[in-house]
Z-matrix of the N, CA and C atoms (Angstrom, degrees):
N
C 1 1.461
C 2 1.526 1 108.94
N 3 1.319 2 116.36 1 147.09
C 4 1.452 3 120.96 2 -175.50
C 5 1.520 4 111.00 3 -101.03
N 6 1.343 5 116.08 4 121.72
C 7 1.452 6 121.74 5 179.23
C 8 1.517 7 109.75 6 -136.87
N 9 1.317 8 116.21 7 143.56
C 10 1.449 9 121.80 8 169.45
C 11 1.520 10 109.20 9 -97.75
N 12 1.327 11 116.91 10 166.81
C 13 1.465 12 120.61 11 177.13
C 14 1.532 13 111.27 12 -58.54
N 15 1.345 14 119.70 13 -47.23
C 16 1.467 15 118.33 14 178.07
C 17 1.529 16 113.38 15 -61.39
N 18 1.328 17 117.67 16 -34.58
C 19 1.467 18 120.20 17 179.49
C 20 1.523 19 111.18 18 -66.61
N 21 1.329 20 116.47 19 -45.43
C 22 1.468 21 119.31 20 178.05
C 23 1.523 22 109.91 21 -65.09
N 24 1.331 23 117.37 22 -40.60
C 25 1.468 24 120.33 23 -179.24
C 26 1.524 25 111.17 24 -57.80
N 27 1.325 26 116.39 25 -39.93
C 28 1.460 27 120.10 26 -178.32
C 29 1.534 28 112.88 27 -77.96
N 30 1.323 29 116.32 28 5.79
C 31 1.464 30 120.77 29 172.07
C 32 1.531 31 111.08 30 -105.71
N 33 1.336 32 117.07 31 3.01
C 34 1.462 33 121.17 32 -172.94
C 35 1.524 34 111.63 33 -107.70
N 36 1.336 35 114.96 34 131.80
C 37 1.456 36 122.71 35 162.81
C 38 1.526 37 106.00 36 -99.85
N 39 1.323 38 117.05 37 106.71
C 40 1.463 39 120.01 38 -177.22
C 41 1.531 40 108.70 39 -72.85
N 42 1.313 41 116.08 40 119.37
C 43 1.465 42 122.31 41 -172.15
C 44 1.522 43 111.42 42 -88.90
N 45 1.351 44 115.43 43 126.39
C 46 1.470 45 121.96 44 176.71
C 47 1.530 46 106.64 45 -131.95
N 48 1.328 47 115.68 46 65.91
C 49 1.462 48 120.96 47 -166.78
C 50 1.520 49 115.19 48 -117.54
N 51 1.310 50 119.10 49 -10.05
C 52 1.458 51 118.86 50 -173.83
C 53 1.535 52 110.52 51 -63.07
N 54 1.327 53 117.96 52 139.41
C 55 1.461 54 120.42 53 -173.51
C 56 1.518 55 114.21 54 -64.89
N 57 1.337 56 117.26 55 -24.19
C 58 1.464 57 119.57 56 -177.44
C 59 1.519 58 113.42 57 -87.35
N 60 1.331 59 118.44 58 -2.19
C 61 1.461 60 120.58 59 -177.73
C 62 1.528 61 110.82 60 -63.22
N 63 1.327 62 114.47 61 139.81
C 64 1.453 63 122.39 62 177.32
C 65 1.526 64 109.83 63 -93.69
N 66 1.330 65 116.08 64 173.81
C 67 1.462 66 119.65 65 175.34
C 68 1.523 67 110.91 66 -62.98
N 69 1.322 68 116.99 67 -31.48
C 70 1.462 69 118.94 68 176.39
C 71 1.528 70 110.68 69 -66.97
N 72 1.323 71 117.31 70 -39.06
C 73 1.469 72 120.47 71 174.86
C 74 1.527 73 110.52 72 -60.28
N 75 1.335 74 115.96 73 -40.79
C 76 1.469 75 120.17 74 177.91
C 77 1.525 76 110.91 75 -61.79
N 78 1.326 77 115.67 76 -46.14
C 79 1.478 78 119.26 77 179.87
C 80 1.522 79 111.09 78 -62.34
N 81 1.339 80 116.87 79 -41.36
C 82 1.462 81 120.32 80 178.96
C 83 1.530 82 110.99 81 -65.07
N 84 1.333 83 116.06 82 -40.85
C 85 1.457 84 119.45 83 178.61
C 86 1.513 85 112.56 84 -63.87
N 87 1.331 86 116.45 85 -41.55
C 88 1.467 87 119.52 86 178.16
C 89 1.523 88 111.07 87 -67.98
N 90 1.340 89 117.35 88 -31.92
C 91 1.467 90 120.33 89 176.81
C 92 1.528 91 110.65 90 -65.91
N 93 1.329 92 116.99 91 -38.57
C 94 1.474 93 120.73 92 175.49
C 95 1.523 94 110.02 93 -63.12
N 96 1.321 95 115.93 94 -45.18
C 97 1.468 96 120.22 95 179.57
C 98 1.521 97 111.31 96 -60.72
N 99 1.312 98 116.64 97 -42.55
C 100 1.470 99 121.41 98 178.61
C 101 1.530 100 110.58 99 -65.53
N 102 1.321 101 117.40 100 -44.43
C 103 1.460 102 122.00 101 -178.03
C 104 1.522 103 111.76 102 -58.19
N 105 1.333 104 116.38 103 -44.44
C 106 1.464 105 120.41 104 -174.35
C 107 1.528 106 113.19 105 -96.12
N 108 1.326 107 117.66 106 -5.23
C 109 1.467 108 122.15 107 -179.78
C 110 1.521 109 110.43 108 55.16
N 111 1.332 110 115.51 109 54.69
C 112 1.459 111 120.52 110 179.61
C 113 1.528 112 110.09 111 -72.39
N 114 1.325 113 115.64 112 174.12
C 115 1.468 114 119.34 113 179.35
C 116 1.516 115 111.13 114 -65.14
N 117 1.345 116 115.94 115 -47.21
C 118 1.463 117 119.38 116 -178.04
C 119 1.513 118 110.48 117 -160.37
N 120 1.321 119 115.06 118 167.91
C 121 1.459 120 121.62 119 161.70
C 122 1.519 121 106.66 120 -105.32
N 123 1.318 122 116.13 121 147.09
C 124 1.460 123 121.26 122 172.82
C 125 1.517 124 106.66 123 -116.57
N 126 1.325 125 115.97 124 109.19
C 127 1.463 126 121.77 125 -172.05
C 128 1.521 127 110.57 126 -116.39
N 129 1.328 128 115.38 127 166.09
C 130 1.459 129 120.72 128 175.13
C 131 1.525 130 109.19 129 -66.35
N 132 1.335 131 117.10 130 151.89
C 133 1.470 132 119.29 131 -178.68
C 134 1.529 133 113.54 132 -55.28
N 135 1.327 134 117.94 133 -34.16
C 136 1.458 135 120.73 134 -179.10
C 137 1.520 136 112.87 135 -69.86
N 138 1.338 137 116.80 136 -12.69
C 139 1.467 138 121.16 137 -174.70
C 140 1.527 139 113.69 138 -104.98
N 141 1.318 140 118.40 139 2.37
C 142 1.464 141 120.28 140 -173.71
C 143 1.526 142 111.67 141 -59.65
N 144 1.314 143 118.07 142 -49.82
C 145 1.467 144 119.52 143 -175.04
C 146 1.521 145 111.36 144 -63.36
N 147 1.338 146 117.26 145 -39.53
C 148 1.468 147 119.90 146 179.24
C 149 1.524 148 110.07 147 -65.86
N 150 1.345 149 117.20 148 -44.23
C 151 1.463 150 120.79 149 179.83
C 152 1.525 151 111.17 150 -62.54
N 153 1.325 152 117.01 151 -40.77
C 154 1.469 153 120.41 152 177.93
C 155 1.522 154 110.09 153 -59.60
N 156 1.316 155 117.47 154 -43.86
C 157 1.466 156 120.70 155 178.48
C 158 1.526 157 111.37 156 -64.63
N 159 1.330 158 116.75 157 -43.04
C 160 1.458 159 120.69 158 -177.53
C 161 1.526 160 112.42 159 -66.37
N 162 1.319 161 117.18 160 -29.26
C 163 1.465 162 120.87 161 -174.82
C 164 1.519 163 113.43 162 -107.61
N 165 1.322 164 115.82 163 9.55
C 166 1.458 165 119.73 164 177.95
C 167 1.530 166 110.34 165 -59.31
N 168 1.316 167 116.86 166 135.79
C 169 1.464 168 120.83 167 179.86
C 170 1.510 169 114.33 168 86.96
N 171 1.340 170 117.26 169 0.87
C 172 1.470 171 120.89 170 176.78
C 173 1.520 172 109.38 171 -106.01
N 174 1.325 173 115.04 172 176.87
C 175 1.469 174 120.87 173 174.13
C 176 1.524 175 111.83 174 -99.57
N 177 1.327 176 116.62 175 18.23
C 178 1.464 177 122.06 176 179.12
C 179 1.520 178 108.97 177 -94.47
N 180 1.315 179 116.81 178 118.76
C 181 1.463 180 120.74 179 178.66
C 182 1.523 181 110.03 180 -76.89
N 183 1.311 182 115.53 181 153.64
C 184 1.462 183 120.88 182 172.94
C 185 1.522 184 108.40 183 -103.51
N 186 1.319 185 115.41 184 126.09
C 187 1.452 186 121.27 185 175.52
C 188 1.512 187 109.82 186 -121.26
N 189 1.332 188 115.72 187 162.68
C 190 1.456 189 120.06 188 176.48
C 191 1.520 190 109.32 189 -146.68
N 192 1.330 191 114.92 190 177.95
C 193 1.454 192 121.58 191 -174.71
C 194 1.524 193 110.55 192 -110.21
N 195 1.327 194 115.39 193 152.29
C 196 1.462 195 122.73 194 -179.79
C 197 1.529 196 108.07 195 -132.73
N 198 1.337 197 116.56 196 134.60
C 199 1.457 198 120.32 197 -177.62
C 200 1.514 199 112.44 198 64.82
N 201 1.304 200 116.87 199 31.32
C 202 1.465 201 122.68 200 -169.76
C 203 1.525 202 110.24 201 -97.23
N 204 1.341 203 118.72 202 139.81
C 205 1.464 204 127.55 203 0.19
C 206 1.533 205 114.57 204 -99.52
N 207 1.340 206 118.60 205 -1.65
C 208 1.466 207 119.43 206 -170.20
C 209 1.519 208 114.66 207 -95.89
N 210 1.330 209 118.37 208 -21.74
C 211 1.457 210 121.02 209 177.33
C 212 1.509 211 115.09 210 80.12
N 213 1.347 212 117.29 211 5.71
C 214 1.456 213 119.31 212 -171.66
C 215 1.527 214 114.38 213 -106.87
N 216 1.328 215 118.04 214 14.22
C 217 1.460 216 119.58 215 172.02
C 218 1.524 217 109.28 216 -71.91
N 219 1.334 218 116.22 217 157.02
C 220 1.457 219 120.78 218 -178.88
C 221 1.522 220 110.38 219 -60.34
N 222 1.317 221 116.28 220 147.45
C 223 1.460 222 120.91 221 -179.68
C 224 1.523 223 111.14 222 -56.29
N 225 1.314 224 117.81 223 -40.27
C 226 1.467 225 120.24 224 179.99
C 227 1.521 226 111.87 225 -61.33
N 228 1.321 227 116.97 226 -34.09
C 229 1.470 228 120.73 227 177.33
C 230 1.520 229 110.17 228 -70.94
N 231 1.318 230 116.95 229 -41.37
C 232 1.466 231 120.04 230 177.11
C 233 1.528 232 110.67 231 -61.18
N 234 1.309 233 116.17 232 -40.71
C 235 1.465 234 119.68 233 177.93
C 236 1.520 235 110.52 234 -62.88
N 237 1.325 236 117.06 235 -44.69
C 238 1.475 237 120.70 236 179.72
C 239 1.526 238 110.73 237 -63.60
N 240 1.329 239 116.64 238 -41.49
C 241 1.464 240 120.26 239 177.05
C 242 1.532 241 110.43 240 -58.46
N 243 1.326 242 114.98 241 -44.48
C 244 1.463 243 120.34 242 -178.58
C 245 1.518 244 111.17 243 -64.27
N 246 1.317 245 116.83 244 -48.28
C 247 1.465 246 120.94 245 -178.93
C 248 1.521 247 111.35 246 -60.95
N 249 1.324 248 117.26 247 -42.39
C 250 1.469 249 120.38 248 179.22
C 251 1.527 250 110.59 249 -65.02
N 252 1.333 251 116.94 250 -45.36
C 253 1.467 252 120.15 251 -178.86
C 254 1.519 253 111.56 252 -60.20
N 255 1.324 254 116.78 253 -43.85
C 256 1.465 255 120.41 254 179.69
C 257 1.527 256 109.90 255 -65.99
N 258 1.318 257 117.05 256 -41.46
C 259 1.463 258 120.94 257 177.21
C 260 1.529 259 111.12 258 -59.25
N 261 1.324 260 116.52 259 -34.74
C 262 1.464 261 121.27 260 -178.95
C 263 1.523 262 112.99 261 -82.03
N 264 1.326 263 117.37 262 -7.39
C 265 1.459 264 119.75 263 175.43
C 266 1.507 265 116.36 264 115.98
N 267 1.330 266 118.03 265 5.09
C 268 1.468 267 119.59 266 177.57
C 269 1.518 268 110.18 267 -69.56
N 270 1.319 269 115.99 268 136.13
C 271 1.460 270 122.07 269 179.57
C 272 1.520 271 112.60 270 -106.01
N 273 1.335 272 117.33 271 -10.79
C 274 1.451 273 121.52 272 179.90
C 275 1.525 274 108.74 273 -138.57
N 276 1.326 275 116.26 274 138.82
C 277 1.454 276 123.11 275 -177.94
C 278 1.521 277 108.83 276 -123.60
N 279 1.328 278 116.70 277 117.78
C 280 1.460 279 121.87 278 176.73
C 281 1.526 280 107.57 279 -101.84
N 282 1.331 281 116.43 280 101.58
C 283 1.461 282 120.97 281 -176.20
C 284 1.522 283 111.16 282 -101.01
N 285 1.330 284 115.86 283 141.16
C 286 1.459 285 120.47 284 173.91
C 287 1.526 286 107.82 285 -91.28
N 288 1.321 287 116.04 286 122.25
C 289 1.468 288 118.32 287 177.32
C 290 1.531 289 109.41 288 -69.55
N 291 1.315 290 116.55 289 166.77
C 292 1.454 291 121.07 290 179.72
C 293 1.529 292 109.02 291 -79.50
N 294 1.321 293 114.86 292 99.99
C 295 1.465 294 120.73 293 -173.77
C 296 1.531 295 110.84 294 -63.30
N 297 1.327 296 116.68 295 -38.45
C 298 1.461 297 119.77 296 -179.65
C 299 1.518 298 112.52 297 -63.26
N 300 1.333 299 116.79 298 -41.73
C 301 1.463 300 120.02 299 176.27
C 302 1.518 301 110.98 300 -61.64
N 303 1.339 302 115.23 301 -43.91
C 304 1.464 303 119.63 302 -179.02
C 305 1.527 304 110.74 303 -61.80
N 306 1.332 305 116.68 304 -47.07
C 307 1.462 306 120.62 305 -179.28
C 308 1.527 307 112.02 306 -67.03
N 309 1.336 308 116.42 307 -22.18
C 310 1.470 309 120.94 308 177.13
C 311 1.522 310 112.29 309 -83.25
N 312 1.336 311 116.67 310 -8.41
C 313 1.456 312 120.36 311 179.89
C 314 1.508 313 114.44 312 88.41
N 315 1.339 314 117.75 313 8.71
C 316 1.464 315 120.11 314 -179.37
C 317 1.526 316 109.19 315 -88.25
N 318 1.302 317 116.15 316 70.40
C 319 1.461 318 122.36 317 -175.86
C 320 1.528 319 110.63 318 -65.84
N 321 1.326 320 116.81 319 -33.90
C 322 1.465 321 119.99 320 179.96
C 323 1.521 322 110.94 321 -61.26
N 324 1.334 323 116.89 322 -41.65
C 325 1.466 324 120.13 323 178.96
C 326 1.522 325 110.93 324 -66.96
N 327 1.324 326 116.47 325 -40.36
C 328 1.476 327 120.60 326 178.11
C 329 1.526 328 109.79 327 -61.01
N 330 1.311 329 116.29 328 -48.32
C 331 1.467 330 120.84 329 -178.57
C 332 1.528 331 111.51 330 -63.91
N 333 1.319 332 116.52 331 -41.85
C 334 1.466 333 119.94 332 -179.80
C 335 1.524 334 110.26 333 -61.74
N 336 1.313 335 117.15 334 -43.85
C 337 1.462 336 119.86 335 -179.44
C 338 1.531 337 111.26 336 -64.01
N 339 1.321 338 116.75 337 -44.13
C 340 1.473 339 119.20 338 178.26
C 341 1.527 340 109.78 339 -59.46
N 342 1.325 341 116.41 340 -43.48
C 343 1.456 342 119.81 341 179.16
C 344 1.520 343 112.46 342 -60.60
N 345 1.319 344 117.18 343 -37.66
C 346 1.463 345 120.95 344 177.81
C 347 1.528 346 111.28 345 -65.27
N 348 1.327 347 116.33 346 -37.83
C 349 1.469 348 120.04 347 178.24
C 350 1.528 349 110.26 348 -69.82
N 351 1.326 350 116.79 349 -41.84
C 352 1.469 351 120.31 350 177.01
C 353 1.527 352 110.20 351 -58.47
N 354 1.316 353 116.35 352 -43.98
C 355 1.469 354 120.18 353 178.78
C 356 1.517 355 110.78 354 -62.87
N 357 1.322 356 117.69 355 -44.65
C 358 1.466 357 121.64 356 -178.85
C 359 1.523 358 111.59 357 -66.15
N 360 1.338 359 116.63 358 -29.74
C 361 1.465 360 120.67 359 -177.59
C 362 1.520 361 113.14 360 -75.18
N 363 1.328 362 118.33 361 -19.92
C 364 1.458 363 120.76 362 -179.39
C 365 1.516 364 111.49 363 61.01
N 366 1.325 365 116.39 364 -120.84
C 367 1.464 366 120.21 365 -177.52
C 368 1.530 367 113.25 366 -82.55
N 369 1.321 368 117.42 367 -7.63
C 370 1.468 369 120.20 368 178.04
C 371 1.528 370 110.03 369 -72.16
N 372 1.319 371 116.55 370 141.58
C 373 1.458 372 121.46 371 179.46
C 374 1.527 373 110.39 372 -75.70
N 375 1.320 374 116.52 373 134.57
C 376 1.456 375 121.65 374 177.97
C 377 1.527 376 109.54 375 -105.24
N 378 1.329 377 115.05 376 126.92
C 379 1.461 378 121.95 377 175.35
C 380 1.518 379 107.15 378 -110.94
N 381 1.314 380 116.65 379 126.60
C 382 1.459 381 121.46 380 -176.31
C 383 1.529 382 109.40 381 -98.35
N 384 1.328 383 115.94 382 117.75
C 385 1.467 384 122.00 383 179.66
C 386 1.521 385 108.92 384 -87.70
N 387 1.337 386 115.98 385 119.30
C 388 1.462 387 120.81 386 -177.71
C 389 1.524 388 112.85 387 -81.84
N 390 1.316 389 117.93 388 -29.00
C 391 1.473 390 125.23 389 -169.03
C 392 1.523 391 109.14 390 56.53
N 393 1.331 392 113.67 391 67.72
C 394 1.464 393 122.74 392 -171.10
C 395 1.528 394 113.97 393 -61.49
N 396 1.322 395 118.34 394 -22.15
C 397 1.468 396 120.67 395 -178.87
C 398 1.519 397 112.48 396 -58.80
N 399 1.329 398 116.85 397 -24.63
C 400 1.461 399 120.46 398 -175.14
C 401 1.527 400 113.22 399 -102.54
N 402 1.334 401 117.44 400 6.25
C 403 1.462 402 120.38 401 -169.29
C 404 1.522 403 112.90 402 -118.93
N 405 1.339 404 115.11 403 149.87
C 406 1.462 405 120.68 404 167.89
C 407 1.524 406 108.39 405 -79.55
N 408 1.331 407 115.90 406 167.41
C 409 1.463 408 119.14 407 176.99
C 410 1.524 409 110.58 408 -60.32
N 411 1.308 410 117.52 409 -38.65
C 412 1.465 411 120.24 410 179.33
C 413 1.531 412 111.10 411 -63.10
N 414 1.311 413 116.90 412 -39.10
C 415 1.461 414 120.87 413 178.47
C 416 1.533 415 111.41 414 -69.50
N 417 1.323 416 116.42 415 -36.67
C 418 1.467 417 119.69 416 176.89
C 419 1.529 418 110.36 417 -62.87
N 420 1.320 419 116.20 418 -43.75
C 421 1.458 420 120.26 419 178.46
C 422 1.525 421 110.91 420 -62.96
N 423 1.324 422 116.60 421 -46.14
C 424 1.463 423 120.29 422 -179.83
C 425 1.523 424 111.08 423 -60.34
N 426 1.320 425 116.67 424 -39.21
C 427 1.468 426 120.55 425 179.27
C 428 1.528 427 111.17 426 -66.10
N 429 1.320 428 116.66 427 -42.47
C 430 1.469 429 120.19 428 178.67
C 431 1.529 430 111.01 429 -62.90
N 432 1.313 431 116.65 430 -44.23
C 433 1.466 432 120.01 431 179.66
C 434 1.526 433 110.75 432 -63.22
N 435 1.330 434 116.69 433 -42.12
C 436 1.468 435 120.58 434 178.97
C 437 1.524 436 110.91 435 -64.23
N 438 1.322 437 116.93 436 -41.70
C 439 1.468 438 120.72 437 -179.70
C 440 1.523 439 110.83 438 -62.27
N 441 1.333 440 116.74 439 -42.93
C 442 1.461 441 118.77 440 179.40
C 443 1.530 442 111.12 441 -66.84
N 444 1.312 443 117.04 442 -44.48
C 445 1.465 444 119.16 443 178.77
C 446 1.533 445 111.43 444 -59.91
N 447 1.319 446 116.54 445 -32.88
C 448 1.465 447 121.39 446 -177.69
C 449 1.525 448 113.30 447 -81.73
N 450 1.337 449 117.73 448 -6.88
C 451 1.461 450 120.47 449 175.66
C 452 1.505 451 116.19 450 96.96
N 453 1.328 452 117.90 451 14.72
C 454 1.464 453 120.34 452 178.82
C 455 1.523 454 111.18 453 -67.07
N 456 1.326 455 115.75 454 150.56
C 457 1.458 456 121.33 455 179.02
C 458 1.524 457 112.33 456 -88.08
N 459 1.334 458 116.61 457 -27.09
C 460 1.465 459 122.50 458 -177.57
C 461 1.519 460 109.68 459 -139.97
N 462 1.327 461 115.45 460 153.08
C 463 1.461 462 121.79 461 159.80
C 464 1.528 463 106.71 462 -113.74
N 465 1.312 464 115.32 463 143.51
C 466 1.468 465 121.52 464 -170.18
C 467 1.520 466 109.16 465 -134.53
N 468 1.320 467 116.78 466 145.63
C 469 1.460 468 120.43 467 -173.27
C 470 1.525 469 113.92 468 -71.39
N 471 1.334 470 117.23 469 -53.10
C 472 1.460 471 118.76 470 -159.12
C 473 1.526 472 112.46 471 -149.93
N 474 1.339 473 114.33 472 162.93
C 475 1.467 474 120.82 473 172.05
C 476 1.525 475 111.72 474 -85.68
N 477 1.313 476 116.78 475 -23.45
C 478 1.452 477 121.00 476 -171.11
C 479 1.517 478 112.26 477 92.61
N 480 1.331 479 117.49 478 -2.15
C 481 1.457 480 121.40 479 -178.89
C 482 1.535 481 112.19 480 -113.21
N 483 1.318 482 118.21 481 5.12
C 484 1.458 483 122.99 482 177.70
C 485 1.537 484 109.31 483 -93.77
N 486 1.332 485 117.95 484 171.88
C 487 1.472 486 119.93 485 -177.72
C 488 1.524 487 114.30 486 -63.33
N 489 1.325 488 117.58 487 -23.78
C 490 1.470 489 120.72 488 -177.51
C 491 1.519 490 108.98 489 -141.64
N 492 1.327 491 115.66 490 144.30
C 493 1.450 492 120.27 491 179.26
C 494 1.516 493 112.35 492 -105.63
N 495 1.325 494 115.64 493 -141.96
C 496 1.462 495 121.67 494 -174.92
C 497 1.524 496 111.58 495 -71.05
N 498 1.334 497 115.47 496 138.66
C 499 1.460 498 122.04 497 172.84
C 500 1.528 499 108.57 498 -129.59
N 501 1.313 500 115.63 499 155.30
C 502 1.463 501 120.59 500 178.74
C 503 1.527 502 110.62 501 -59.91
N 504 1.323 503 116.82 502 -42.24
C 505 1.461 504 119.48 503 -178.42
C 506 1.530 505 111.33 504 -62.30
N 507 1.328 506 116.91 505 -44.78
C 508 1.468 507 119.63 506 179.38
C 509 1.521 508 111.31 507 -64.42
N 510 1.314 509 116.22 508 -41.48
C 511 1.468 510 119.84 509 -178.28
C 512 1.523 511 111.38 510 -66.13
N 513 1.319 512 116.42 511 -41.03
C 514 1.468 513 119.66 512 177.54
C 515 1.529 514 110.56 513 -64.05
N 516 1.327 515 116.63 514 -39.84
C 517 1.461 516 120.61 515 177.79
C 518 1.525 517 110.96 516 -63.42
N 519 1.326 518 116.94 517 -45.11
C 520 1.460 519 121.41 518 -179.77
C 521 1.524 520 111.33 519 -64.30
N 522 1.327 521 116.20 520 -40.24
C 523 1.469 522 119.96 521 179.32
C 524 1.530 523 110.12 522 -64.16
N 525 1.315 524 116.49 523 -37.78
C 526 1.463 525 119.89 524 -179.54
C 527 1.526 526 111.96 525 -71.02
N 528 1.340 527 116.64 526 -21.28
C 529 1.461 528 120.54 527 -173.09
C 530 1.519 529 113.27 528 -84.30
N 531 1.327 530 117.04 529 -24.16
C 532 1.457 531 119.98 530 -174.27
C 533 1.521 532 111.20 531 -114.84
N 534 1.324 533 115.67 532 158.55
C 535 1.460 534 121.15 533 179.82
C 536 1.526 535 110.03 534 -76.92
N 537 1.333 536 117.71 535 169.66
C 538 1.465 537 120.34 536 -179.81
C 539 1.524 538 114.73 537 -60.35
N 540 1.325 539 118.16 538 -19.01
C 541 1.467 540 118.96 539 -178.85
C 542 1.528 541 112.25 540 -76.58
N 543 1.329 542 117.66 541 -12.78
C 544 1.466 543 122.35 542 176.96
C 545 1.524 544 108.53 543 -106.52
N 546 1.330 545 115.83 544 127.05
C 547 1.457 546 120.62 545 179.61
C 548 1.524 547 110.75 546 -91.80
N 549 1.333 548 115.16 547 163.41
C 550 1.463 549 121.87 548 -179.82
C 551 1.526 550 109.02 549 -116.88
N 552 1.336 551 114.90 550 129.89
C 553 1.463 552 120.92 551 177.95
C 554 1.521 553 109.72 552 -114.01
N 555 1.336 554 115.69 553 130.85
C 556 1.461 555 122.44 554 175.03
C 557 1.515 556 109.23 555 -96.99
N 558 1.316 557 115.99 556 131.68
C 559 1.453 558 120.80 557 178.08
C 560 1.513 559 108.88 558 -150.20
N 561 1.326 560 115.22 559 146.68
C 562 1.449 561 120.43 560 -177.69
C 563 1.514 562 110.63 561 101.04
N 564 1.326 563 116.56 562 95.67
C 565 1.457 564 120.75 563 177.90
C 566 1.508 565 115.77 564 82.30
N 567 1.340 566 117.24 565 15.88
C 568 1.475 567 120.28 566 177.70
C 569 1.526 568 107.25 567 -88.15
N 570 1.324 569 116.62 568 96.48
C 571 1.464 570 120.13 569 -170.16
C 572 1.521 571 114.53 570 -125.07
N 573 1.341 572 117.66 571 -5.68
C 574 1.457 573 119.58 572 -176.26
C 575 1.524 574 111.02 573 -132.48
N 576 1.334 575 114.90 574 156.57
C 577 1.455 576 121.05 575 176.30
C 578 1.525 577 110.65 576 -62.92
N 579 1.318 578 117.84 577 -42.64
C 580 1.457 579 120.33 578 -178.80
C 581 1.525 580 111.36 579 -61.32
N 582 1.334 581 116.46 580 -39.54
C 583 1.468 582 119.62 581 176.98
C 584 1.519 583 110.60 582 -62.66
N 585 1.329 584 117.46 583 -42.94
C 586 1.455 585 121.14 584 179.53
C 587 1.524 586 111.28 585 -62.24
N 588 1.314 587 116.55 586 -45.32
C 589 1.462 588 120.21 587 -178.34
C 590 1.534 589 110.53 588 -63.54
N 591 1.339 590 116.34 589 -41.25
C 592 1.466 591 119.78 590 178.70
C 593 1.528 592 110.64 591 -63.59
N 594 1.314 593 116.49 592 -40.38
C 595 1.461 594 120.64 593 -179.49
C 596 1.523 595 111.35 594 -70.59
N 597 1.311 596 116.54 595 -37.76
C 598 1.467 597 119.69 596 175.34
C 599 1.520 598 110.40 597 -60.93
N 600 1.325 599 115.94 598 -30.76
C 601 1.455 600 120.48 599 -179.92
C 602 1.520 601 114.15 600 -65.40
N 603 1.338 602 117.28 601 -20.18
C 604 1.469 603 119.73 602 176.92
C 605 1.528 604 111.17 603 -104.75
N 606 1.338 605 116.57 604 12.91
C 607 1.449 606 119.96 605 171.28
C 608 1.508 607 116.96 606 104.41
N 609 1.334 608 117.90 607 9.83
C 610 1.464 609 120.52 608 177.37
C 611 1.529 610 109.34 609 -75.70
N 612 1.328 611 116.33 610 135.54
C 613 1.468 612 120.58 611 -178.51
C 614 1.521 613 113.65 612 -117.74
N 615 1.331 614 117.65 613 -7.23
C 616 1.465 615 120.51 614 178.77
C 617 1.524 616 108.66 615 -143.52
N 618 1.338 617 114.70 616 144.72
C 619 1.461 618 121.21 617 -175.82
C 620 1.520 619 109.91 618 -133.61
N 621 1.317 620 116.07 619 129.46
C 622 1.447 621 120.58 620 172.24
C 623 1.514 622 109.08 621 -94.54
N 624 1.333 623 116.42 622 122.63
C 625 1.460 624 120.06 623 -178.20
C 626 1.518 625 110.46 624 -155.91
N 627 1.318 626 115.15 625 151.64
C 628 1.463 627 120.65 626 171.01
C 629 1.522 628 110.76 627 -102.02
N 630 1.336 629 117.02 628 -0.75
C 631 1.466 630 122.20 629 -177.87
C 632 1.526 631 111.38 630 -96.98
N 633 1.309 632 117.26 631 32.78
C 634 1.467 633 122.19 632 -175.31
C 635 1.523 634 112.64 633 -55.96
N 636 1.327 635 116.53 634 -51.52
C 637 1.471 636 119.52 635 -177.45
C 638 1.519 637 111.23 636 -59.84
N 639 1.323 638 117.03 637 -45.87
C 640 1.455 639 120.99 638 -177.68
C 641 1.524 640 111.19 639 -62.68
N 642 1.317 641 116.82 640 -42.80
C 643 1.468 642 121.12 641 -178.93
C 644 1.522 643 111.07 642 -64.51
N 645 1.318 644 116.74 643 -47.40
C 646 1.462 645 119.78 644 -176.44
C 647 1.519 646 112.37 645 -73.73
N 648 1.321 647 117.90 646 -32.06
C 649 1.461 648 120.40 647 174.81
C 650 1.531 649 110.68 648 -67.55
N 651 1.329 650 116.54 649 -37.39
C 652 1.463 651 120.46 650 176.42
C 653 1.526 652 110.52 651 -61.00
N 654 1.333 653 116.42 652 -45.19
C 655 1.464 654 120.08 653 179.11
C 656 1.531 655 110.77 654 -63.07
N 657 1.330 656 117.09 655 -42.99
C 658 1.466 657 120.25 656 179.64
C 659 1.530 658 110.95 657 -61.83
N 660 1.331 659 117.24 658 -40.47
C 661 1.472 660 120.43 659 178.52
C 662 1.521 661 111.32 660 -63.58
N 663 1.312 662 116.34 661 -42.60
C 664 1.469 663 119.78 662 -179.69
C 665 1.527 664 111.24 663 -63.21
N 666 1.309 665 116.35 664 -38.69
C 667 1.456 666 119.47 665 -178.76
C 668 1.516 667 112.00 666 -72.54
N 669 1.321 668 117.57 667 -29.76
C 670 1.458 669 120.66 668 175.81
C 671 1.522 670 110.08 669 -70.79
N 672 1.345 671 116.21 670 -38.42
C 673 1.466 672 119.63 671 -178.17
C 674 1.515 673 112.84 672 -70.04
N 675 1.329 674 116.32 673 -21.78
C 676 1.468 675 121.83 674 175.53
C 677 1.519 676 107.99 675 -124.34
N 678 1.345 677 117.47 676 89.41
C 679 1.468 678 119.76 677 -175.03
C 680 1.521 679 112.20 678 -50.08
N 681 1.329 680 114.66 679 128.14
C 682 1.447 681 119.77 680 -179.86
C 683 1.512 682 113.44 681 78.22
N 684 1.347 683 116.16 682 1.15
C 685 1.460 684 120.24 683 -175.68
C 686 1.508 685 112.45 684 -83.38
N 687 1.315 686 114.46 685 162.43
C 688 1.466 687 122.02 686 174.68
C 689 1.507 688 108.92 687 -131.34
N 690 1.341 689 115.37 688 158.14
C 691 1.467 690 118.93 689 179.43
C 692 1.532 691 110.15 690 -66.36
C-alpha cells in the first residue's frame, strides 16, 4: 500500500496516557504531535486543558479517555467525565465499555451506556474501546453492533493495559461487523510501521501509539532509500 509521511501521521492518535508521565512528558508528547501534524493526541483527563493550550492553532485534535482503563465506573461518572472533557476542549472521547456487562450478555445495558456517552459528547467523536483481550469473537461482534447502533464514530481494540492488544484477526472481525460509517481504531502494541501498514490493509483508519516518531522516521528513511518511493 502506498502512504506518505503526512498520510500516516493523520492516521495516528499519539498516546500520552501512562500514569507515571510528568507534565514535561506531556509537553514533549504534544511537541511530537505538533511536529508531525498527527490526527490527535490522546491524553489523560487531567491533562486536557494543558494539551488544548499546547496545541492551539494546530490541526491536531485533543482527545481523552473515559472510564479508563477498566470501563467499570458508573455510567453517571462516565457521562460527567465526557461532559467535562468536551467543555475543556476535547474533540475525541475514547470510552471503555463495561466489559463485565458485555461478558454477562447484557448487551442492552452496554448499548444504552454508549448512547449516553455519545449524547454527552455532542459533536466530539466517540471511540468505543472493546478491550478485546477479554472477549470471545461473539462478544466482539456484539460490542461492535451495539456501538454502531448507539452512534459511536469508532470501535477500538484495546486500552493498552490488558494482556493483549490489537491483532489482525480482531481488526478484520471488527471491520466486518460495522458499516462504512464507523471507523476502526487499532490500539495496544502498535509500535512499527509494518504493523500499521498490515492493519491498514484490513481497513483500520486510526492507530493509537506512543511510537509516533519511530514509525514516521522509519517511513521517511524508506522513502529516501527509494527515491520517489512510498511504503
